[in-house]
ZAMAR-759691 format. One record per residue (C-alpha): residue in three letters; x, y, z. Coordinates in steps of 0.2 Angstrom, whole numbers, plus 5000, padded with zeros to 4 digits. Example, Ala and Ser with C-alpha at 12.3 -4.5 7.8 and 13.67 -1.06 7.14 Angstrom:
BEGIN
<node rest="ala" u="5062" v="4978" w="5039"/>
<node rest="ser" u="5068" v="4995" w="5036"/>
***
This chain:
BEGIN
<node rest="met" u="4957" v="4978" w="4924"/>
<node rest="leu" u="4972" v="4969" w="4933"/>
<node rest="phe" u="4989" v="4975" w="4929"/>
<node rest="asn" u="4994" v="4957" w="4924"/>
<node rest="ser" u="4979" v="4954" w="4913"/>
<node rest="ser" u="4977" v="4954" w="4893"/>
<node rest="glu" u="4965" v="4968" w="4894"/>
<node rest="phe" u="4977" v="4980" w="4902"/>
<node rest="val" u="4991" v="4976" w="4889"/>
<node rest="ile" u="4979" v="4981" w="4875"/>
<node rest="phe" u="4973" v="4995" w="4885"/>
<node rest="phe" u="4991" v="5001" w="4888"/>
<node rest="ala" u="4998" v="4998" w="4872"/>
<node rest="thr" u="4985" v="5008" w="4863"/>
<node rest="leu" u="4988" v="5022" w="4876"/>
<node rest="phe" u="5006" v="5021" w="4873"/>
<node rest="ala" u="5006" v="5023" w="4854"/>
<node rest="leu" u="4994" v="5038" w="4855"/>
<node rest="tyr" u="5004" v="5046" w="4869"/>
<node rest="tyr" u="5021" v="5045" w="4860"/>
<node rest="phe" u="5016" v="5044" w="4843"/>
<node rest="ile" u="5001" v="5055" w="4840"/>
<node rest="phe" u="5003" v="5067" w="4855"/>
<node rest="lys" u="5023" v="5067" w="4854"/>
<node rest="glu" u="5029" v="5082" w="4864"/>
<node rest="lys" u="5011" v="5090" w="4866"/>
<node rest="thr" u="5010" v="5092" w="4885"/>
<node rest="lys" u="4993" v="5097" w="4885"/>
<node rest="ser" u="4986" v="5084" w="4874"/>
<node rest="gln" u="4996" v="5070" w="4883"/>
<node rest="asn" u="4988" v="5076" w="4899"/>
<node rest="ile" u="4971" v="5076" w="4892"/>
<node rest="leu" u="4974" v="5058" w="4885"/>
<node rest="leu" u="4980" v="5052" w="4902"/>
<node rest="leu" u="4965" v="5060" w="4910"/>
<node rest="val" u="4953" v="5051" w="4899"/>
<node rest="ala" u="4963" v="5035" w="4900"/>
<node rest="ser" u="4962" v="5037" w="4919"/>
<node rest="tyr" u="4943" v="5040" w="4920"/>
<node rest="phe" u="4941" v="5025" w="4908"/>
<node rest="phe" u="4953" v="5014" w="4919"/>
<node rest="tyr" u="4942" v="5019" w="4934"/>
<node rest="ala" u="4926" v="5016" w="4926"/>
<node rest="cys" u="4931" v="4998" w="4921"/>
<node rest="ala" u="4932" v="4996" w="4940"/>
<node rest="asp" u="4916" v="5004" w="4945"/>
<node rest="trp" u="4909" v="5016" w="4933"/>
<node rest="lys" u="4894" v="5021" w="4945"/>
<node rest="leu" u="4905" v="5030" w="4956"/>
<node rest="leu" u="4916" v="5039" w="4943"/>
<node rest="pro" u="4905" v="5055" w="4946"/>
<node rest="leu" u="4910" v="5056" w="4963"/>
<node rest="leu" u="4929" v="5056" w="4959"/>
<node rest="ile" u="4925" v="5070" w="4946"/>
<node rest="ala" u="4915" v="5080" w="4958"/>
<node rest="ala" u="4929" v="5078" w="4972"/>
<node rest="thr" u="4942" v="5084" w="4959"/>
<node rest="leu" u="4932" v="5099" w="4955"/>
<node rest="val" u="4929" v="5105" w="4974"/>
<node rest="tyr" u="4947" v="5104" w="4979"/>
<node rest="tyr" u="4952" v="5112" w="4963"/>
<node rest="gly" u="4942" v="5126" w="4968"/>
<node rest="leu" u="4947" v="5125" w="4986"/>
<node rest="gly" u="4964" v="5125" w="4982"/>
<node rest="leu" u="4963" v="5142" w="4972"/>
<node rest="ala" u="4952" v="5149" w="4985"/>
<node rest="ile" u="4964" v="5145" w="4999"/>
<node rest="phe" u="4979" v="5153" w="4990"/>
<node rest="lys" u="4971" v="5169" w="4987"/>
<node rest="thr" u="4970" v="5172" w="5006"/>
<node rest="val" u="4983" v="5162" w="5013"/>
<node rest="gly" u="4989" v="5167" w="5031"/>
<node rest="ser" u="4972" v="5173" w="5035"/>
<node rest="arg" u="4958" v="5166" w="5045"/>
<node rest="arg" u="4947" v="5163" w="5029"/>
<node rest="ala" u="4962" v="5152" w="5022"/>
<node rest="thr" u="4962" v="5141" w="5038"/>
<node rest="thr" u="4943" v="5140" w="5038"/>
<node rest="leu" u="4942" v="5134" w="5020"/>
<node rest="ser" u="4957" v="5121" w="5023"/>
<node rest="thr" u="4948" v="5116" w="5039"/>
<node rest="leu" u="4932" v="5113" w="5027"/>
<node rest="gly" u="4941" v="5104" w="5014"/>
<node rest="val" u="4948" v="5093" w="5027"/>
<node rest="val" u="4931" v="5090" w="5036"/>
<node rest="phe" u="4922" v="5087" w="5019"/>
<node rest="gly" u="4935" v="5075" w="5013"/>
<node rest="ile" u="4935" v="5064" w="5030"/>
<node rest="ala" u="4916" v="5065" w="5030"/>
<node rest="val" u="4914" v="5057" w="5013"/>
<node rest="leu" u="4927" v="5044" w="5016"/>
<node rest="gly" u="4918" v="5041" w="5033"/>
<node rest="tyr" u="4902" v="5039" w="5025"/>
<node rest="phe" u="4906" v="5026" w="5011"/>
<node rest="lys" u="4918" v="5017" w="5021"/>
<node rest="tyr" u="4912" v="5016" w="5040"/>
<node rest="thr" u="4892" v="5019" w="5039"/>
<node rest="asn" u="4888" v="5000" w="5037"/>
<node rest="phe" u="4900" v="4998" w="5051"/>
<node rest="phe" u="4893" v="5008" w="5063"/>
<node rest="ile" u="4875" v="5004" w="5059"/>
<node rest="ser" u="4880" v="4985" w="5062"/>
<node rest="ser" u="4890" v="4989" w="5078"/>
<node rest="phe" u="4876" v="4999" w="5085"/>
<node rest="gln" u="4863" v="4985" w="5081"/>
<node rest="thr" u="4874" v="4973" w="5089"/>
<node rest="leu" u="4876" v="4982" w="5105"/>
<node rest="phe" u="4857" v="4985" w="5107"/>
<node rest="glu" u="4853" v="4968" w="5103"/>
<node rest="ser" u="4866" v="4962" w="5116"/>
<node rest="leu" u="4856" v="4972" w="5129"/>
<node rest="gly" u="4840" v="4964" w="5124"/>
<node rest="leu" u="4835" v="4980" w="5113"/>
<node rest="his" u="4829" v="4973" w="5097"/>
<node rest="thr" u="4830" v="4986" w="5082"/>
<node rest="asn" u="4821" v="4988" w="5066"/>
<node rest="trp" u="4834" v="4998" w="5058"/>
<node rest="his" u="4834" v="4995" w="5039"/>
<node rest="thr" u="4850" v="4987" w="5034"/>
<node rest="phe" u="4857" v="4994" w="5017"/>
<node rest="lys" u="4873" v="4990" w="5009"/>
<node rest="ile" u="4884" v="5006" w="5004"/>
<node rest="ile" u="4895" v="5002" w="4990"/>
<node rest="val" u="4914" v="5008" w="4995"/>
<node rest="pro" u="4921" v="5016" w="4979"/>
<node rest="ile" u="4938" v="5008" w="4974"/>
<node rest="gly" u="4952" v="5019" w="4978"/>
<node rest="ile" u="4944" v="5032" w="4989"/>
<node rest="ser" u="4956" v="5030" w="5003"/>
<node rest="phe" u="4970" v="5034" w="4992"/>
<node rest="tyr" u="4963" v="5048" w="4981"/>
<node rest="thr" u="4955" v="5056" w="4996"/>
<node rest="phe" u="4972" v="5058" w="5005"/>
<node rest="arg" u="4980" v="5065" w="4989"/>
<node rest="leu" u="4965" v="5078" w="4990"/>
<node rest="leu" u="4968" v="5082" w="5008"/>
<node rest="ser" u="4986" v="5084" w="5007"/>
<node rest="tyr" u="4984" v="5096" w="4993"/>
<node rest="val" u="4973" v="5108" w="5002"/>
<node rest="ile" u="4982" v="5106" w="5018"/>
<node rest="asp" u="4999" v="5110" w="5011"/>
<node rest="ile" u="4993" v="5126" w="5001"/>
<node rest="ser" u="4986" v="5132" w="5018"/>
<node rest="arg" u="5003" v="5130" w="5025"/>
<node rest="gly" u="5011" v="5140" w="5011"/>
<node rest="lys" u="5021" v="5126" w="5005"/>
<node rest="tyr" u="5017" v="5128" w="4986"/>
<node rest="glu" u="5005" v="5136" w="4974"/>
<node rest="pro" u="4989" v="5127" w="4969"/>
<node rest="ala" u="4987" v="5121" w="4950"/>
<node rest="arg" u="4981" v="5132" w="4938"/>
<node rest="asp" u="4979" v="5119" w="4925"/>
<node rest="leu" u="4963" v="5109" w="4929"/>
<node rest="val" u="4967" v="5095" w="4917"/>
<node rest="ala" u="4985" v="5092" w="4926"/>
<node rest="phe" u="4976" v="5093" w="4943"/>
<node rest="ala" u="4962" v="5080" w="4938"/>
<node rest="thr" u="4976" v="5069" w="4930"/>
<node rest="tyr" u="4985" v="5070" w="4947"/>
<node rest="val" u="4970" v="5064" w="4956"/>
<node rest="ala" u="4965" v="5051" w="4946"/>
<node rest="phe" u="4981" v="5045" w="4937"/>
<node rest="phe" u="4977" v="5027" w="4932"/>
<node rest="pro" u="4993" v="5018" w="4938"/>
<node rest="cys" u="4990" v="5025" w="4957"/>
<node rest="ile" u="4971" v="5027" w="4957"/>
<node rest="leu" u="4966" v="5010" w="4966"/>
<node rest="ser" u="4981" v="5006" w="4977"/>
<node rest="gly" u="4993" v="5021" w="4978"/>
<node rest="pro" u="5007" v="5025" w="4980"/>
<node rest="ile" u="4999" v="5041" w="4988"/>
<node rest="asp" u="5010" v="5053" w="4978"/>
<node rest="arg" u="5011" v="5071" w="4986"/>
<node rest="pro" u="5005" v="5086" w="4973"/>
<node rest="asn" u="5023" v="5093" w="4973"/>
<node rest="thr" u="5029" v="5075" w="4966"/>
<node rest="leu" u="5017" v="5072" w="4952"/>
<node rest="ile" u="5010" v="5088" w="4947"/>
<node rest="pro" u="5026" v="5097" w="4942"/>
<node rest="gln" u="5030" v="5081" w="4931"/>
<node rest="leu" u="5013" v="5084" w="4923"/>
<node rest="gln" u="5017" v="5101" w="4918"/>
<node rest="lys" u="5034" v="5097" w="4910"/>
<node rest="lys" u="5036" v="5092" w="4892"/>
<node rest="arg" u="5039" v="5072" w="4891"/>
<node rest="ile" u="5047" v="5063" w="4878"/>
<node rest="phe" u="5052" v="5045" w="4877"/>
<node rest="asp" u="5066" v="5041" w="4888"/>
<node rest="tyr" u="5074" v="5024" w="4883"/>
<node rest="ala" u="5083" v="5022" w="4898"/>
<node rest="leu" u="5069" v="5026" w="4910"/>
<node rest="ala" u="5057" v="5015" w="4899"/>
<node rest="thr" u="5068" v="5000" w="4900"/>
<node rest="asp" u="5069" v="5001" w="4919"/>
<node rest="gly" u="5052" v="5003" w="4920"/>
<node rest="leu" u="5051" v="4987" w="4910"/>
<node rest="arg" u="5063" v="4978" w="4923"/>
<node rest="gln" u="5053" v="4983" w="4937"/>
<node rest="ile" u="5036" v="4977" w="4929"/>
<node rest="leu" u="5044" v="4961" w="4927"/>
<node rest="trp" u="5050" v="4960" w="4945"/>
<node rest="gly" u="5033" v="4965" w="4951"/>
<node rest="met" u="5024" v="4951" w="4940"/>
<node rest="phe" u="5036" v="4938" w="4947"/>
<node rest="lys" u="5032" v="4945" w="4966"/>
<node rest="lys" u="5013" v="4945" w="4961"/>
<node rest="met" u="5011" v="4929" w="4950"/>
<node rest="val" u="5023" v="4918" w="4957"/>
<node rest="ile" u="5025" v="4921" w="4975"/>
<node rest="ala" u="5009" v="4930" w="4980"/>
<node rest="asp" u="4996" v="4920" w="4969"/>
<node rest="asn" u="5004" v="4903" w="4974"/>
<node rest="cys" u="5005" v="4908" w="4993"/>
<node rest="ala" u="4986" v="4913" w="4992"/>
<node rest="ala" u="4982" v="4895" w="4989"/>
<node rest="met" u="4991" v="4890" w="5006"/>
<node rest="thr" u="4986" v="4903" w="5018"/>
<node rest="gly" u="4967" v="4906" w="5019"/>
<node rest="ile" u="4958" v="4906" w="5035"/>
<node rest="gly" u="4946" v="4892" w="5030"/>
<node rest="ala" u="4931" v="4887" w="5040"/>
<node rest="asp" u="4940" v="4871" w="5047"/>
<node rest="tyr" u="4955" v="4881" w="5054"/>
<node rest="met" u="4951" v="4873" w="5071"/>
<node rest="asn" u="4954" v="4856" w="5064"/>
<node rest="cys" u="4971" v="4861" w="5059"/>
<node rest="ser" u="4988" v="4860" w="5070"/>
<node rest="gly" u="4996" v="4874" w="5078"/>
<node rest="ser" u="5011" v="4871" w="5067"/>
<node rest="thr" u="5001" v="4872" w="5051"/>
<node rest="leu" u="4993" v="4888" w="5055"/>
<node rest="leu" u="5009" v="4895" w="5061"/>
<node rest="leu" u="5016" v="4891" w="5043"/>
<node rest="gly" u="5002" v="4899" w="5035"/>
<node rest="thr" u="5003" v="4914" w="5046"/>
<node rest="leu" u="5021" v="4916" w="5041"/>
<node rest="leu" u="5017" v="4913" w="5022"/>
<node rest="tyr" u="5004" v="4926" w="5024"/>
<node rest="thr" u="5017" v="4939" w="5028"/>
<node rest="leu" u="5027" v="4935" w="5013"/>
<node rest="gln" u="5010" v="4934" w="5002"/>
<node rest="met" u="5005" v="4952" w="5008"/>
<node rest="tyr" u="5023" v="4958" w="5004"/>
<node rest="ala" u="5025" v="4950" w="4987"/>
<node rest="asp" u="5007" v="4955" w="4982"/>
<node rest="phe" u="5007" v="4973" w="4988"/>
<node rest="ser" u="5025" v="4978" w="4983"/>
<node rest="gly" u="5023" v="4968" w="4967"/>
<node rest="tyr" u="5008" v="4979" w="4963"/>
<node rest="thr" u="5019" v="4995" w="4967"/>
<node rest="asp" u="5033" v="4989" w="4956"/>
<node rest="met" u="5021" v="4987" w="4941"/>
<node rest="val" u="5014" v="5004" w="4944"/>
<node rest="ile" u="5030" v="5013" w="4946"/>
<node rest="gly" u="5035" v="5003" w="4930"/>
<node rest="val" u="5020" v="5010" w="4920"/>
<node rest="gly" u="5024" v="5027" w="4927"/>
<node rest="lys" u="5041" v="5026" w="4920"/>
<node rest="leu" u="5035" v="5020" w="4902"/>
<node rest="leu" u="5025" v="5036" w="4903"/>
<node rest="gly" u="5040" v="5047" w="4909"/>
<node rest="phe" u="5036" v="5049" w="4926"/>
<node rest="gln" u="5045" v="5045" w="4942"/>
<node rest="leu" u="5034" v="5039" w="4956"/>
<node rest="thr" u="5035" v="5038" w="4975"/>
<node rest="lys" u="5044" v="5022" w="4980"/>
<node rest="asn" u="5033" v="5013" w="4993"/>
<node rest="phe" u="5043" v="4998" w="5000"/>
<node rest="ala" u="5062" v="4997" w="5005"/>
<node rest="cys" u="5063" v="4979" w="5009"/>
<node rest="pro" u="5053" v="4979" w="5026"/>
<node rest="leu" u="5057" v="4960" w="5027"/>
<node rest="phe" u="5074" v="4965" w="5033"/>
<node rest="ala" u="5068" v="4977" w="5046"/>
<node rest="gln" u="5076" v="4975" w="5063"/>
<node rest="asn" u="5061" v="4983" w="5074"/>
<node rest="ile" u="5043" v="4989" w="5071"/>
<node rest="ala" u="5048" v="5008" w="5069"/>
<node rest="asp" u="5061" v="5001" w="5055"/>
<node rest="tyr" u="5047" v="4990" w="5047"/>
<node rest="trp" u="5035" v="5005" w="5045"/>
<node rest="arg" u="5048" v="5016" w="5039"/>
<node rest="lys" u="5050" v="5002" w="5024"/>
<node rest="trp" u="5032" v="4996" w="5023"/>
<node rest="his" u="5019" v="5007" w="5013"/>
<node rest="ile" u="5030" v="5022" w="5014"/>
<node rest="ser" u="5018" v="5035" w="5006"/>
<node rest="leu" u="5005" v="5030" w="5019"/>
<node rest="thr" u="5017" v="5030" w="5034"/>
<node rest="ser" u="5024" v="5047" w="5028"/>
<node rest="trp" u="5008" v="5054" w="5025"/>
<node rest="leu" u="5002" v="5051" w="5043"/>
<node rest="thr" u="5017" v="5056" w="5051"/>
<node rest="asp" u="5016" v="5073" w="5044"/>
<node rest="tyr" u="4998" v="5076" w="5045"/>
<node rest="val" u="4992" v="5067" w="5061"/>
<node rest="phe" u="5008" v="5062" w="5071"/>
<node rest="met" u="5019" v="5077" w="5069"/>
<node rest="pro" u="5004" v="5088" w="5075"/>
<node rest="leu" u="4999" v="5078" w="5089"/>
<node rest="asn" u="5017" v="5076" w="5095"/>
<node rest="ile" u="5020" v="5095" w="5095"/>
<node rest="lys" u="5003" v="5097" w="5104"/>
<node rest="trp" u="5008" v="5085" w="5119"/>
<node rest="arg" u="5027" v="5088" w="5118"/>
<node rest="asp" u="5026" v="5093" w="5137"/>
<node rest="trp" u="5022" v="5075" w="5141"/>
<node rest="gly" u="5037" v="5069" w="5135"/>
<node rest="asn" u="5039" v="5051" w="5130"/>
<node rest="trp" u="5021" v="5046" w="5135"/>
<node rest="gly" u="5014" v="5061" w="5125"/>
<node rest="met" u="5024" v="5054" w="5109"/>
<node rest="ala" u="5017" v="5036" w="5113"/>
<node rest="leu" u="4999" v="5042" w="5114"/>
<node rest="ser" u="5002" v="5051" w="5097"/>
<node rest="ile" u="5010" v="5036" w="5090"/>
<node rest="ile" u="4995" v="5025" w="5096"/>
<node rest="ile" u="4982" v="5037" w="5088"/>
<node rest="thr" u="4991" v="5037" w="5072"/>
<node rest="phe" u="4992" v="5019" w="5071"/>
<node rest="val" u="4973" v="5016" w="5077"/>
<node rest="leu" u="4970" v="5027" w="5061"/>
<node rest="ile" u="4982" v="5017" w="5050"/>
<node rest="gly" u="4971" v="5002" w="5054"/>
<node rest="ser" u="4954" v="5011" w="5052"/>
<node rest="trp" u="4961" v="5017" w="5035"/>
<node rest="his" u="4962" v="5000" w="5029"/>
<node rest="gly" u="4943" v="4996" w="5032"/>
<node rest="ala" u="4928" v="4997" w="5044"/>
<node rest="ser" u="4930" v="4983" w="5056"/>
<node rest="trp" u="4936" v="4981" w="5074"/>
<node rest="thr" u="4949" v="4968" w="5068"/>
<node rest="phe" u="4957" v="4983" w="5059"/>
<node rest="val" u="4955" v="4995" w="5074"/>
<node rest="ile" u="4965" v="4982" w="5085"/>
<node rest="phe" u="4977" v="4979" w="5071"/>
<node rest="gly" u="4982" v="4997" w="5072"/>
<node rest="leu" u="4982" v="4997" w="5091"/>
<node rest="tyr" u="4994" v="4982" w="5091"/>
<node rest="his" u="5007" v="4991" w="5080"/>
<node rest="gly" u="5006" v="5006" w="5090"/>
<node rest="leu" u="5008" v="4997" w="5107"/>
<node rest="leu" u="5024" v="4989" w="5100"/>
<node rest="tyr" u="5031" v="5006" w="5098"/>
<node rest="val" u="5029" v="5010" w="5116"/>
<node rest="pro" u="5045" v="5000" w="5122"/>
<node rest="leu" u="5055" v="5009" w="5107"/>
<node rest="ile" u="5048" v="5026" w="5113"/>
<node rest="leu" u="5052" v="5024" w="5132"/>
<node rest="ser" u="5071" v="5017" w="5127"/>
<node rest="gly" u="5074" v="5032" w="5116"/>
<node rest="gly" u="5076" v="5021" w="5100"/>
<node rest="met" u="5061" v="5026" w="5090"/>
<node rest="phe" u="5069" v="5038" w="5078"/>
<node rest="lys" u="5087" v="5029" w="5078"/>
<node rest="lys" u="5091" v="5023" w="5060"/>
<node rest="thr" u="5095" v="5005" w="5061"/>
<node rest="lys" u="5111" v="4998" w="5053"/>
<node rest="ile" u="5112" v="4981" w="5044"/>
<node rest="glu" u="5127" v="4973" w="5051"/>
<node rest="thr" u="5135" v="4960" w="5038"/>
<node rest="gly" u="5147" v="4946" w="5041"/>
<node rest="lys" u="5159" v="4940" w="5030"/>
<node rest="trp" u="5150" v="4933" w="5016"/>
<node rest="gly" u="5138" v="4948" w="5015"/>
<node rest="phe" u="5123" v="4941" w="5025"/>
<node rest="pro" u="5117" v="4948" w="5041"/>
<node rest="lys" u="5127" v="4945" w="5057"/>
<node rest="leu" u="5117" v="4933" w="5070"/>
<node rest="lys" u="5112" v="4947" w="5081"/>
<node rest="thr" u="5105" v="4958" w="5065"/>
<node rest="leu" u="5096" v="4942" w="5060"/>
<node rest="ala" u="5088" v="4939" w="5077"/>
<node rest="lys" u="5081" v="4956" w="5076"/>
<node rest="met" u="5075" v="4954" w="5058"/>
<node rest="leu" u="5067" v="4937" w="5064"/>
<node rest="leu" u="5057" v="4944" w="5080"/>
<node rest="thr" u="5051" v="4959" w="5069"/>
<node rest="phe" u="5045" v="4947" w="5056"/>
<node rest="phe" u="5036" v="4936" w="5068"/>
<node rest="leu" u="5028" v="4951" w="5076"/>
<node rest="val" u="5022" v="4958" w="5061"/>
<node rest="ser" u="5016" v="4940" w="5055"/>
<node rest="phe" u="5005" v="4939" w="5072"/>
<node rest="gly" u="4998" v="4955" w="5069"/>
<node rest="leu" u="4992" v="4951" w="5051"/>
<node rest="ile" u="4981" v="4938" w="5059"/>
<node rest="leu" u="4970" v="4952" w="5064"/>
<node rest="phe" u="4972" v="4959" w="5047"/>
<node rest="arg" u="4964" v="4946" w="5038"/>
<node rest="ala" u="4952" v="4938" w="5050"/>
<node rest="asp" u="4934" v="4941" w="5048"/>
<node rest="ser" u="4931" v="4945" w="5067"/>
<node rest="leu" u="4940" v="4948" w="5084"/>
<node rest="thr" u="4934" v="4930" w="5089"/>
<node rest="gln" u="4940" v="4921" w="5074"/>
<node rest="ala" u="4957" v="4929" w="5075"/>
<node rest="trp" u="4957" v="4925" w="5095"/>
<node rest="asn" u="4952" v="4907" w="5091"/>
<node rest="tyr" u="4966" v="4905" w="5076"/>
<node rest="leu" u="4979" v="4912" w="5089"/>
<node rest="gly" u="4974" v="4901" w="5102"/>
<node rest="arg" u="4975" v="4887" w="5090"/>
<node rest="ile" u="4992" v="4891" w="5085"/>
<node rest="phe" u="4998" v="4891" w="5104"/>
<node rest="ser" u="4991" v="4874" w="5109"/>
<node rest="ala" u="4999" v="4858" w="5110"/>
<node rest="ser" u="4998" v="4855" w="5091"/>
<node rest="leu" u="5012" v="4869" w="5089"/>
<node rest="phe" u="5025" v="4856" w="5090"/>
<node rest="ala" u="5016" v="4843" w="5078"/>
<node rest="ile" u="5023" v="4841" w="5061"/>
<node rest="pro" u="5014" v="4853" w="5048"/>
<node rest="ala" u="5001" v="4846" w="5036"/>
<node rest="ile" u="5010" v="4849" w="5020"/>
<node rest="ser" u="5002" v="4842" w="5005"/>
<node rest="glu" u="5010" v="4841" w="4989"/>
<node rest="met" u="5028" v="4842" w="4994"/>
<node rest="gln" u="5036" v="4844" w="4978"/>
<node rest="asp" u="5025" v="4860" w="4974"/>
<node rest="lys" u="5031" v="4867" w="4992"/>
<node rest="leu" u="5047" v="4863" w="4988"/>
<node rest="ile" u="5048" v="4873" w="4971"/>
<node rest="met" u="5038" v="4888" w="4981"/>
<node rest="ser" u="5052" v="4888" w="4995"/>
<node rest="phe" u="5065" v="4890" w="4980"/>
<node rest="phe" u="5056" v="4904" w="4972"/>
<node rest="ile" u="5054" v="4913" w="4989"/>
<node rest="ala" u="5072" v="4909" w="4993"/>
<node rest="ile" u="5076" v="4919" w="4976"/>
<node rest="leu" u="5065" v="4933" w="4981"/>
<node rest="leu" u="5074" v="4936" w="4998"/>
<node rest="leu" u="5090" v="4935" w="4991"/>
<node rest="val" u="5087" v="4947" w="4977"/>
<node rest="asp" u="5079" v="4959" w="4989"/>
<node rest="trp" u="5094" v="4957" w="5000"/>
<node rest="val" u="5108" v="4960" w="4986"/>
<node rest="asn" u="5098" v="4974" w="4979"/>
<node rest="arg" u="5091" v="4982" w="4997"/>
<node rest="asp" u="5099" v="4998" w="4993"/>
<node rest="lys" u="5092" v="5001" w="4976"/>
<node rest="gln" u="5075" v="5007" w="4970"/>
<node rest="his" u="5070" v="4988" w="4965"/>
<node rest="gly" u="5076" v="4971" w="4963"/>
<node rest="leu" u="5079" v="4971" w="4945"/>
<node rest="gln" u="5090" v="4987" w="4944"/>
<node rest="met" u="5106" v="4980" w="4938"/>
<node rest="asp" u="5118" v="4993" w="4938"/>
<node rest="asn" u="5132" v="4982" w="4941"/>
<node rest="ile" u="5130" v="4969" w="4927"/>
<node rest="lys" u="5137" v="4976" w="4911"/>
<node rest="ser" u="5134" v="4959" w="4901"/>
<node rest="ser" u="5119" v="4961" w="4889"/>
<node rest="val" u="5120" v="4943" w="4888"/>
<node rest="val" u="5118" v="4940" w="4906"/>
<node rest="lys" u="5103" v="4953" w="4908"/>
<node rest="trp" u="5093" v="4945" w="4894"/>
<node rest="leu" u="5096" v="4928" w="4902"/>
<node rest="ile" u="5089" v="4934" w="4919"/>
<node rest="tyr" u="5074" v="4943" w="4909"/>
<node rest="phe" u="5070" v="4926" w="4899"/>
<node rest="ser" u="5072" v="4915" w="4914"/>
<node rest="leu" u="5059" v="4926" w="4924"/>
<node rest="ile" u="5047" v="4926" w="4910"/>
<node rest="val" u="5048" v="4906" w="4909"/>
<node rest="ile" u="5046" v="4905" w="4928"/>
<node rest="ile" u="5030" v="4916" w="4927"/>
<node rest="trp" u="5023" v="4908" w="4913"/>
<node rest="ala" u="5026" v="4891" w="4920"/>
<node rest="phe" u="5024" v="4893" w="4939"/>
<node rest="gly" u="5012" v="4909" w="4941"/>
<node rest="gly" u="4997" v="4904" w="4951"/>
<node rest="ser" u="4978" v="4908" w="4948"/>
<node rest="gln" u="4975" v="4925" w="4944"/>
<node rest="glu" u="4971" v="4933" w="4962"/>
<node rest="arg" u="4964" v="4951" w="4964"/>
<node rest="phe" u="4977" v="4963" w="4972"/>
<node rest="ile" u="4974" v="4962" w="4991"/>
<node rest="tyr" u="4975" v="4981" w="4993"/>
<node rest="phe" u="4961" v="4985" w="4980"/>
<node rest="gln" u="4949" v="4982" w="4994"/>
<node rest="phe" u="4956" v="4997" w="5004"/>
***
């Protein structure tokens, strides 16, 4: 059930009516309704694995209470460790079993040892990477004494399965969402209006930018017959597609949350304007980066602090290999994470890793040449990394990269349907311009400075017409596979 589908509109309209008109100001009833709706939403994606979500919720609810009763003791540490190991084991079984079997089978056969292992396909539960991280942070932080566990099972289960976030995040921490579930919620017109604006902006990014870019960026079977310049153009467009797709989804998620009275975690802060790789990851998929910073990088960095910058570099590389592996069971994702980790090393050795970058603007409000050069370099580095991200194998990624840097890199790109490409370029320019102007705001359509309602409605109407007229074929959100 895609957010930009008619099925979701019917689902959400029904939920909205019940939530605010039938169960108005009844917190417990609203939470029960949200939980039932969340389980229904998840079941529409994969009903066979709904019991796993429910079972994991019950296990971690009990673990949280048990850990809190003995917090500070060895028993609490043991229970917390068991919770972490159990969560990682379940995630590893579903996401990586097939990968390890096929990898070992390939290794043995390359040595001339033919195996007769039975190959089976384990279904990966949709959203398991996201809700597992929610559960892990819950037990870890209770063990650390950061907050008390939720006594209300319905509120906790709703936090775990909250339908806007269950498939692709953001990865809200317990202290962000659970307190909101425990408070009385009434319809907030200003918050709901802002939510609708954010949904509209997300739909523009997804349906107009991402879905149309998808038709131009695929790695087809004949990529070796394309010129290097054509493949380079496709690589750069894929970066825009990825950003528009994932941030557009997140805008819709946060907007839906606002309609229901919730403030969800901001997940993007205009990463296309990052000036180095550390700046990029502070702005991209913020909830995942901050999660791994708190629970992986910081403990490792403290452990290896006597090693100085090299200990920090090793901690970063391990963290990013985990980030890559989190995305999927493939060597391409492992090397993708390693690539980003290695990009940090020059920053660490130069002492620039933790320095916050400042965007220097010129007379007309656009970035100065030096700042723009840093942005473009970072954009290119990220784009080349995404070749690994979307390739089917390391061999394909290497061949694709080699084809880019062939003599045909200097040929004129093969651009068919020039009119369509010009229209897309115009819409991409709109996306970048709006993001630039509103880079310090929560989303692109946060129009605090526009007082005229006529101007606002003209913008809304224009976006609706553009989405209706130029929206591409309905593509599955890229991050649904993780």
